Residue, then its C-alpha position, 0 to 999 in steps of 0.5 A: m454760188k456759195k460764199a465760201y467759195l468766192v471767199t476762197a476764190l478771192i484769198l487764192a487770187s490775193l496771194n498770188l499778187r506779190p510773190s513774183i515780185t517779192s521772191i526776187p529781192p532775197l535771191l538777187g545777189t545770186i541772180q546778179a552773180e550768175l547772170d553778171i548784170s548791173g545794179s540798175i538791170a537788176s533793179l528792173l526785175t522788181s520795178l517793172p511788174v510796179l510800172c506795168m501796174g500803173i501802165f496796164a491798170m486801164l487793161a483791167v477796165k477793158l477786159n472787165r467790159r469785154w469779158g466779165t470780172e471772173k474771165a479777167i481775173l482768170l486771165a490774169l492769173i494765167l499770165i502771173g502763173f505763166g510768167t512765174a513759171l518760165r523763170f525757171f527757164a530763164v538763162s538770160t537777163f532778158t528772159l528774166l525781164i520778160t517773166s516781170f512783165l508777164t506777171g506785172v501785167g497780170i497783177a495790173i489786171a487782177g488788183p483792180l478787178l478784185s476790188g470790183f469782184i468785192k463790191q460785186y459779191f460782198p457789197n454789205r461786207a466790203s470792208t471785211m473782205v478788203g481787209l481779207y484780200s489785203t492779209a492774203m496779199v502781204i502773207g503772200a508777200v511775206l512768204s516769198i521773202w521768207l522762203s525763197v532763200p530756204l527753198q533755194k538751198a533745198i532745191h541744189g541752190s537753183w534761184n531758177a526753181s525757187l522763183s518758179l515754184w511761186a507759180l504754184l499759187a496760181v496753179i491752184a488759183v486758176p482751176i477755182w476761177w476757171r470754175l468761176a468763169l464759167k458758172i457765174p455767166k450761166m447763173n446770170r443767164r438764168k436769173r435774166k430768164r427767170t425776170l423775163t417770164 
């Protein structure tokens, strides 16, 4: 697998780790007004994913052992994408909290595994790749903060559509990681066969 492909996969996955959280605060006033929710419940929309990141971090280790890094990250991206896309249909506080939970679990899985992915595939350039990973994560966060309100205005004032549009980042990343998840195990099997012969 070419290094350029692995770098692309890393960047695309990293871009997905913050928009589902950071796209909410700019639109929180509108969401509160439309769904008639209290400030404490509204704060849960952003704090719940962070809680999930702490609670479900160990799940990443279990999935990594069971499926391998690439498949586990693929699952995480699917969860983030599905949870974010589901916000298009969120017409109640409960549904919105479910989307925050799903994206939070996805982030909890992906975060630690991407660090492992860097160590596995870029052992001699780990610090550079960690910098790239962090930069991509910040870019994803900044873009979602800057663009959520303009997107809402562009889509007839729909905060649902604005929030769900960030699922496009996962839509782009999932096929890349799907290919990785299928190809890497085959490559490893071929390597093992060569060592045995």
